[in-house]
DSSP file (Angstrom, degrees, kcal/mol; ACC not computed):
  #  RESIDUE AA STRUCTURE BP1 BP2  ACC     N-H-->O    O-->H-N    N-H-->O    O-->H-N    TCO  KAPPA ALPHA  PHI   PSI    X-CA   Y-CA   Z-CA
    1    1 A M              0   0    0      0, 0.0     2,-0.3     0, 0.0     0, 0.0   0.000 360.0 360.0 360.0 139.5 -150.4   22.7  -10.6
    2    2 A E        -     0   0    0      1,-0.1     2,-0.4     0, 0.0     0, 0.0  -0.531 360.0-120.6 -75.6 134.0 -153.3   20.6  -11.3
    3    3 A T        -     0   0    0     -2,-0.3     2,-0.3     1,-0.1    -1,-0.1  -0.539  28.8-131.2 -81.9 136.6 -153.4   18.5  -14.3
    4    4 A K        -     0   0    0     -2,-0.4     2,-0.5     1,-0.0    -1,-0.1  -0.617   9.8-145.8 -87.4 143.9 -156.3   19.2  -16.8
    5    5 A K        -     0   0    0     -2,-0.3     2,-0.3     2,-0.0    -1,-0.0  -0.945  12.5-162.0-113.0 126.7 -158.5   16.7  -18.2
    6    6 A Y        -     0   0    0     -2,-0.5     3,-0.1     1,-0.1     4,-0.0  -0.735  16.3-163.9-105.9 150.3 -159.8   17.1  -21.7
    7    7 A S  S    S+     0   0    0     -2,-0.3     2,-0.3     1,-0.2    -1,-0.1   0.554  76.3  23.9-104.4  -6.9 -162.8   15.3  -23.3
    8    8 A S  S  > S-     0   0    0      1,-0.1     4,-1.2     0, 0.0    -1,-0.2  -0.983  71.4-117.6-152.2 166.4 -161.9   16.2  -26.8
    9    9 A Y  H  > S+     0   0    0     -2,-0.3     4,-2.4     1,-0.2     5,-0.2   0.772 112.0  63.9 -70.9 -25.5 -159.1   17.2  -29.2
   10   10 A A  H  > S+     0   0    0      2,-0.2     4,-2.8     1,-0.2    -1,-0.2   0.905 100.6  51.4 -67.4 -40.3 -160.8   20.5  -29.8
   11   11 A Q  H  > S+     0   0    0      2,-0.2     4,-1.9     1,-0.2    -1,-0.2   0.880 111.6  48.2 -59.5 -38.9 -160.3   21.4  -26.1
   12   12 A I  H  X S+     0   0    0     -4,-1.2     4,-2.7     2,-0.2    -2,-0.2   0.905 110.7  49.6 -72.3 -39.8 -156.6   20.6  -26.4
   13   13 A E  H  X S+     0   0    0     -4,-2.4     4,-2.4     2,-0.2    -2,-0.2   0.928 112.6  48.6 -64.7 -44.0 -156.2   22.5  -29.6
   14   14 A L  H  X S+     0   0    0     -4,-2.8     4,-2.1     2,-0.2    -2,-0.2   0.902 111.7  49.0 -59.7 -42.9 -157.9   25.5  -27.9
   15   15 A E  H  X S+     0   0    0     -4,-1.9     4,-2.2     2,-0.2    -2,-0.2   0.917 110.3  50.2 -65.7 -46.7 -155.8   25.3  -25.0
   16   16 A L  H  X S+     0   0    0     -4,-2.7     4,-2.8     2,-0.2    -2,-0.2   0.936 111.4  51.2 -54.7 -47.6 -152.6   25.1  -27.2
   17   17 A E  H  X S+     0   0    0     -4,-2.4     4,-2.1     1,-0.2    -2,-0.2   0.908 109.3  47.9 -57.6 -46.6 -153.8   28.2  -29.1
   18   18 A I  H  X S+     0   0    0     -4,-2.1     4,-2.4     2,-0.2    -1,-0.2   0.876 110.7  50.9 -69.1 -36.9 -154.3   30.1  -26.0
   19   19 A L  H  X S+     0   0    0     -4,-2.2     4,-2.1     2,-0.2    -2,-0.2   0.932 110.1  52.6 -57.5 -50.7 -150.8   29.1  -24.7
   20   20 A K  H  X S+     0   0    0     -4,-2.8     4,-2.4     2,-0.2    -2,-0.2   0.904 108.3  49.3 -57.5 -45.4 -149.3   30.2  -27.9
   21   21 A V  H  X S+     0   0    0     -4,-2.1     4,-2.8     1,-0.2     5,-0.2   0.928 110.7  49.4 -56.7 -54.6 -151.0   33.6  -27.8
   22   22 A E  H  X S+     0   0    0     -4,-2.4     4,-1.8     1,-0.2    -1,-0.2   0.836 110.0  51.8 -66.9 -25.2 -149.8   34.2  -24.3
   23   23 A R  H  X S+     0   0    0     -4,-2.1     4,-2.1     2,-0.2    -2,-0.2   0.911 110.2  48.8 -70.0 -42.6 -146.2   33.2  -25.2
   24   24 A E  H  X S+     0   0    0     -4,-2.4     4,-2.5    -5,-0.2     5,-0.2   0.925 111.8  49.2 -66.6 -40.9 -146.2   35.6  -28.1
   25   25 A L  H  X S+     0   0    0     -4,-2.8     4,-2.3     1,-0.2    -1,-0.2   0.910 110.6  49.6 -67.1 -35.0 -147.6   38.4  -25.9
   26   26 A N  H  X S+     0   0    0     -4,-1.8     4,-2.1    -5,-0.2    -1,-0.2   0.873 110.6  51.4 -71.7 -31.1 -145.0   37.8  -23.2
   27   27 A I  H  X S+     0   0    0     -4,-2.1     4,-2.8     2,-0.2     5,-0.2   0.941 109.1  49.2 -60.3 -50.4 -142.3   37.8  -25.9
   28   28 A K  H  X S+     0   0    0     -4,-2.5     4,-2.0     1,-0.2    -2,-0.2   0.879 110.7  52.0 -64.3 -37.2 -143.5   41.1  -27.2
   29   29 A R  H  X S+     0   0    0     -4,-2.3     4,-3.1     2,-0.2    -1,-0.2   0.951 110.2  48.7 -58.2 -46.3 -143.5   42.5  -23.5
   30   30 A I  H  X S+     0   0    0     -4,-2.1     4,-2.8     1,-0.2    -2,-0.2   0.913 112.1  47.9 -58.2 -46.1 -140.0   41.3  -23.1
   31   31 A V  H  X S+     0   0    0     -4,-2.8     4,-1.4     1,-0.2    -1,-0.2   0.866 113.1  48.0 -66.9 -31.8 -138.9   43.0  -26.3
   32   32 A L  H  X S+     0   0    0     -4,-2.0     4,-3.4    -5,-0.2     3,-0.3   0.947 111.5  51.0 -74.6 -48.5 -140.7   46.2  -25.4
   33   33 A D  H  X S+     0   0    0     -4,-3.1     4,-2.8     1,-0.2    -2,-0.2   0.919 109.6  50.2 -48.9 -48.3 -139.1   46.1  -21.9
   34   34 A V  H  X S+     0   0    0     -4,-2.8     4,-1.8     2,-0.2    -1,-0.2   0.838 111.4  47.2 -64.9 -30.4 -135.7   45.7  -23.5
   35   35 A E  H  X S+     0   0    0     -4,-1.4     4,-2.3    -3,-0.3     5,-0.2   0.892 110.5  53.4 -71.2 -47.8 -136.2   48.6  -25.9
   36   36 A K  H  X S+     0   0    0     -4,-3.4     4,-2.1     1,-0.2    -2,-0.2   0.919 110.5  47.3 -55.4 -43.5 -137.5   50.7  -23.0
   37   37 A T  H  X S+     0   0    0     -4,-2.8     4,-1.1     2,-0.2    -2,-0.2   0.873 111.6  49.4 -65.0 -42.4 -134.3   49.9  -21.1
   38   38 A K  H  < S+     0   0    0     -4,-1.8    -1,-0.2     1,-0.2    -2,-0.2   0.839 111.6  48.9 -62.5 -35.6 -132.1   50.7  -24.0
   39   39 A E  H >< S+     0   0    0     -4,-2.3     3,-1.2     1,-0.2     6,-0.2   0.860 109.1  51.2 -74.1 -37.4 -133.7   53.9  -24.5
   40   40 A S  H 3< S+     0   0    0     -4,-2.1    -1,-0.2     1,-0.2    -2,-0.2   0.740 106.5  57.2 -75.9 -18.9 -133.5   55.0  -20.9
   41   41 A L  T 3< S+     0   0    0     -4,-1.1    -1,-0.2    -5,-0.1    -2,-0.2   0.315  77.7 114.9 -90.3  11.6 -129.7   54.1  -20.9
   42   42 A L  S X> S-     0   0    0     -3,-1.2     4,-2.0     1,-0.1     3,-1.4  -0.606  79.2-118.8 -73.2 135.2 -129.1   56.6  -23.8
   43   43 A P  H 3> S+     0   0    0      0, 0.0     4,-1.9     0, 0.0    -1,-0.1   0.762 111.6  52.3 -51.4 -26.9 -126.8   59.4  -22.4
   44   44 A Q  H 3> S+     0   0    0      2,-0.2     4,-1.8     1,-0.2     5,-0.1   0.797 112.2  47.3 -80.8 -22.4 -129.3   62.3  -23.1
   45   45 A N  H <> S+     0   0    0     -3,-1.4     4,-2.0    -6,-0.2    -1,-0.2   0.870 111.0  49.8 -82.4 -30.6 -132.0   60.3  -21.2
   46   46 A V  H  X S+     0   0    0     -4,-2.0     4,-2.9     2,-0.2    -2,-0.2   0.934 112.6  47.9 -62.8 -47.2 -129.7   59.5  -18.3
   47   47 A L  H  X S+     0   0    0     -4,-1.9     4,-2.9    -5,-0.2     5,-0.2   0.904 110.4  52.0 -59.6 -44.3 -128.7   63.2  -18.1
   48   48 A K  H  X S+     0   0    0     -4,-1.8     4,-2.5     1,-0.2    -1,-0.2   0.885 112.4  46.1 -63.8 -34.8 -132.5   64.2  -18.2
   49   49 A G  H  X S+     0   0    0     -4,-2.0     4,-2.6     2,-0.2    -2,-0.2   0.929 112.2  50.4 -70.6 -41.1 -133.1   61.8  -15.3
   50   50 A F  H  X S+     0   0    0     -4,-2.9     4,-1.8     2,-0.2    -2,-0.2   0.965 114.8  43.6 -57.0 -57.7 -130.1   63.1  -13.3
   51   51 A I  H  X S+     0   0    0     -4,-2.9     4,-2.8     1,-0.2     5,-0.2   0.921 111.8  54.5 -59.0 -48.4 -131.2   66.7  -13.8
   52   52 A G  H  X S+     0   0    0     -4,-2.5     4,-2.4     1,-0.3    -1,-0.2   0.899 105.9  51.5 -57.5 -46.0 -134.8   65.9  -13.0
   53   53 A D  H  X S+     0   0    0     -4,-2.6     4,-2.5     1,-0.2    -1,-0.3   0.921 112.5  44.8 -53.8 -45.1 -134.0   64.3   -9.8
   54   54 A Y  H  X S+     0   0    0     -4,-1.8     4,-2.7     2,-0.2     5,-0.2   0.875 109.1  55.9 -67.7 -36.4 -132.0   67.3   -8.7
   55   55 A K  H  X S+     0   0    0     -4,-2.8     4,-2.8     2,-0.2    -1,-0.2   0.934 110.0  47.6 -60.7 -42.6 -134.7   69.7   -9.8
   56   56 A S  H  X S+     0   0    0     -4,-2.4     4,-1.2    -5,-0.2    -2,-0.2   0.949 114.7  45.0 -67.7 -46.7 -137.2   67.9   -7.7
   57   57 A I  H  X S+     0   0    0     -4,-2.5     4,-1.1     1,-0.2     3,-0.4   0.909 116.1  46.1 -56.5 -46.4 -134.8   67.8   -4.6
   58   58 A F  H  < S+     0   0    0     -4,-2.7     7,-0.2     1,-0.2    -1,-0.2   0.852 105.4  61.8 -61.7 -40.6 -133.9   71.5   -5.1
   59   59 A S  H >< S+     0   0    0     -4,-2.8     3,-0.8     1,-0.2     4,-0.3   0.851 102.9  50.5 -60.4 -34.3 -137.6   72.5   -5.6
   60   60 A N  H 3< S+     0   0    0     -4,-1.2    -1,-0.2    -3,-0.4     3,-0.2   0.904 123.3  29.9 -70.0 -40.0 -138.4   71.3   -2.1
   61   61 A Y  T 3X S+     0   0    0     -4,-1.1     4,-2.8     1,-0.2    -1,-0.2   0.058  82.6 115.1-107.1  25.7 -135.6   73.3   -0.6
   62   62 A S  H <> S+     0   0    0     -3,-0.8     4,-3.1     1,-0.2     5,-0.2   0.924  75.4  53.6 -61.8 -44.4 -135.3   76.2   -3.0
   63   63 A G  H  > S+     0   0    0     -4,-0.3     4,-1.9    -3,-0.2    -1,-0.2   0.888 113.1  42.8 -52.0 -52.1 -136.3   78.9   -0.4
   64   64 A K  H  > S+     0   0    0      2,-0.2     4,-2.8     1,-0.2     5,-0.2   0.923 114.4  52.2 -69.2 -42.2 -133.6   77.7    2.1
   65   65 A I  H  X S+     0   0    0     -4,-2.8     4,-3.3    -7,-0.2    -2,-0.2   0.935 110.1  47.8 -52.6 -49.5 -131.0   77.4   -0.7
   66   66 A I  H  X S+     0   0    0     -4,-3.1     4,-2.6     1,-0.2    -1,-0.2   0.875 110.2  51.3 -51.6 -45.7 -131.6   80.8   -1.9
   67   67 A N  H  X S+     0   0    0     -4,-1.9     4,-2.0     2,-0.2    -1,-0.2   0.908 114.4  43.4 -56.4 -49.1 -131.4   82.3    1.5
   68   68 A I  H  X S+     0   0    0     -4,-2.8     4,-2.1     2,-0.2     5,-0.2   0.960 115.9  48.6 -64.0 -50.0 -128.0   80.5    2.3
   69   69 A A  H  X S+     0   0    0     -4,-3.3     4,-2.5     1,-0.2    -2,-0.2   0.909 111.4  49.3 -62.7 -39.6 -126.6   81.4   -1.1
   70   70 A L  H  X S+     0   0    0     -4,-2.6     4,-2.1     1,-0.2    -1,-0.2   0.869 110.9  49.2 -67.0 -36.7 -127.7   85.0   -0.9
   71   71 A S  H  X S+     0   0    0     -4,-2.0     4,-1.7     2,-0.2    -1,-0.2   0.822 111.7  50.5 -73.7 -26.4 -126.1   85.5    2.6
   72   72 A L  H  X S+     0   0    0     -4,-2.1     4,-2.7     2,-0.2    -2,-0.2   0.948 111.9  46.5 -66.6 -49.7 -122.9   83.9    1.4
   73   73 A V  H  X S+     0   0    0     -4,-2.5     4,-2.7     1,-0.2    -2,-0.2   0.891 113.5  48.8 -62.9 -39.4 -122.7   86.2   -1.6
   74   74 A I  H  X S+     0   0    0     -4,-2.1     4,-2.3     2,-0.2    -1,-0.2   0.893 113.5  46.9 -65.6 -41.1 -123.5   89.2    0.6
   75   75 A N  H  X S+     0   0    0     -4,-1.7     4,-2.6     2,-0.2    -2,-0.2   0.890 110.9  51.9 -62.8 -46.7 -120.9   88.2    3.1
   76   76 A W  H  X S+     0   0    0     -4,-2.7     4,-2.2     2,-0.2    -2,-0.2   0.931 112.2  47.7 -54.1 -52.3 -118.3   87.6    0.3
   77   77 A I  H  X S+     0   0    0     -4,-2.7     4,-2.1     2,-0.2    -2,-0.2   0.938 111.1  48.0 -59.4 -48.7 -119.1   91.1   -1.1
   78   78 A L  H  X S+     0   0    0     -4,-2.3     4,-2.0     1,-0.2    -1,-0.2   0.918 110.0  52.8 -60.6 -40.9 -118.8   92.9    2.1
   79   79 A K  H  X>S+     0   0    0     -4,-2.6     5,-2.2     1,-0.2     4,-0.6   0.890 110.0  51.4 -62.7 -36.9 -115.4   91.1    2.9
   80   80 A R  H  <5S+     0   0    0     -4,-2.2     3,-0.4     1,-0.2    -1,-0.2   0.906 109.3  47.5 -60.0 -43.4 -114.2   92.3   -0.5
   81   81 A K  H  <5S+     0   0    0     -4,-2.1    -1,-0.2     1,-0.2    -2,-0.2   0.821 110.4  51.0 -72.4 -32.6 -115.1   95.8    0.1
   82   82 A R  H  <5S-     0   0    0     -4,-2.0    -1,-0.2    -5,-0.2    -2,-0.2   0.567 115.2-118.2 -77.0  -8.3 -113.4   95.9    3.6
   83   83 A G  T  <5       0   0    0     -4,-0.6    -3,-0.2    -3,-0.4    -2,-0.1   0.823 360.0 360.0  73.8  32.8 -110.2   94.4    1.9
   84   84 A H      <       0   0    0     -5,-2.2    -4,-0.2     0, 0.0    -5,-0.1   0.376 360.0 360.0 -90.3 360.0 -110.1   91.1    3.9
């Protein structure tokens, strides 16, 4: 990092004020990230995320899954009627 050269105390004060505001902003971002993380780790949100992931996976394969499940149910019913 290159060292800065200041020609007045006003420039130094301005730079310090900018750094102070940036620091406060970064602290607020960290606090917000921690709060979001805490919220995402709540049991109901973990469950929602888990269910949401499976919904998206199953929605892509829903036709195939229904066909397989339907054929298994039909075969099971036919076997019960035959007495096997």
